[in-house]
C-alpha positions in Angstrom: -145.0 -6.9 -197.4 -144.0 -5.8 -200.5 -142.2 -2.4 -200.5 -140.9 -0.5 -203.6 -139.2 2.8 -203.6 -138.6 4.9 -206.5 -136.4 7.6 -207.2 -134.7 9.9 -209.9 -137.2 11.5 -211.2 -136.5 15.2 -212.3 -137.5 18.3 -214.4 -135.3 17.6 -218.0 -134.9 19.2 -221.1 -136.3 17.5 -224.2 -133.5 15.3 -225.5 -132.0 15.1 -222.2 -131.4 11.7 -219.9 -132.3 10.3 -216.6 -132.1 7.0 -214.5 -134.9 5.7 -212.2 -134.2 3.2 -209.6 -136.6 1.3 -207.6 -135.4 -0.3 -204.3 -137.5 -3.5 -203.7 -138.2 -5.2 -200.1 -140.5 -7.3 -198.1 -140.1 -10.1 -201.1 -137.9 -12.3 -202.7 -137.3 -10.0 -205.6 -135.2 -12.5 -207.7 -137.9 -14.2 -207.9 -140.2 -12.1 -209.8 -140.4 -10.5 -213.2 -140.8 -6.6 -212.7 -142.3 -3.8 -214.5 -142.5 -0.3 -214.9 -145.6 1.9 -215.8 -146.6 5.3 -216.1 -149.5 7.7 -215.7 -149.3 11.0 -217.3 -151.3 13.9 -216.4 -154.9 13.3 -217.4 -154.3 10.0 -218.5 -154.8 6.2 -217.0 -152.0 4.0 -216.0 -149.5 2.6 -218.8 -147.3 0.0 -219.3 -143.9 0.9 -219.9 -141.3 -2.1 -220.0 -140.7 -5.2 -218.2 -137.8 -7.5 -217.5 -137.5 -11.3 -216.4 -136.2 -12.7 -213.2 -132.5 -13.0 -214.5 -132.7 -9.8 -216.7 -131.9 -11.5 -220.0 -135.3 -10.5 -221.5 -137.1 -7.4 -221.6 -139.9 -6.0 -223.7 -141.1 -2.2 -224.5 -144.1 -0.4 -225.1 -143.5 0.9 -229.2 -143.6 4.7 -228.2 -140.0 3.9 -226.0 -138.4 1.2 -227.8 -134.8 2.5 -228.5 -135.0 5.3 -225.9 -135.6 3.2 -222.3 -133.5 0.7 -221.2 -134.9 -1.6 -218.1 -132.3 -3.3 -216.3 -132.1 -4.8 -212.9 -129.3 -5.9 -210.2 -130.9 -8.7 -208.0 -127.9 -8.7 -205.6 -128.9 -5.0 -204.7 -132.9 -5.7 -205.4 -132.9 -2.8 -207.1 -134.8 -2.2 -210.5 -134.0 0.3 -213.2 -135.2 2.1 -216.0 -132.6 4.1 -218.0 -134.6 7.4 -220.0 -133.0 8.8 -223.1 -133.9 11.3 -225.9 -136.4 12.4 -223.7 -139.9 13.5 -224.9 -142.5 16.1 -223.7 -144.9 13.3 -224.3 -143.0 11.5 -221.6 -143.6 13.4 -218.9 -145.4 11.2 -216.3 -145.1 9.7 -213.0 -143.5 6.5 -213.0 -144.0 3.4 -211.1 -142.1 0.3 -210.8 -144.3 -2.8 -209.9 -144.7 -6.7 -209.6 -147.9 -5.5 -211.3 -150.4 -2.7 -211.6 -151.7 -3.7 -207.8 -148.3 -3.8 -206.4 -146.5 -0.9 -207.1 -144.4 2.1 -205.2 -145.8 5.9 -204.8 -143.7 7.0 -208.2 -141.5 9.3 -208.9 -142.0 12.2 -211.5 -140.4 13.1 -214.8 -140.9 16.4 -216.6 -139.7 17.1 -219.6 -140.0 20.4 -220.7 -138.2 23.7 -222.0 
């Protein structure tokens, strides 16, 4: 059974930084592309970033390019998302997932002064 557990969300001021983690179990983590999604208040689910199996290729939502970095450690079965220069518009529940249907319960990121 696929299990994904996100952590690292917090309340942070605009311009601040956070590092989200996602612990994966129940499947062969290194065999899968992985993704981060988010859902802001009153909004639909939005794809944020993707990474290939080995971590050499990444892709980002335009609004987060240059501010967010996705990475993975296959030896630890863990996915990461580093969030820098956070903006109030980044406030959302953040999810890691294999795809939209196979994702964790999320971790809340709130950007507010």
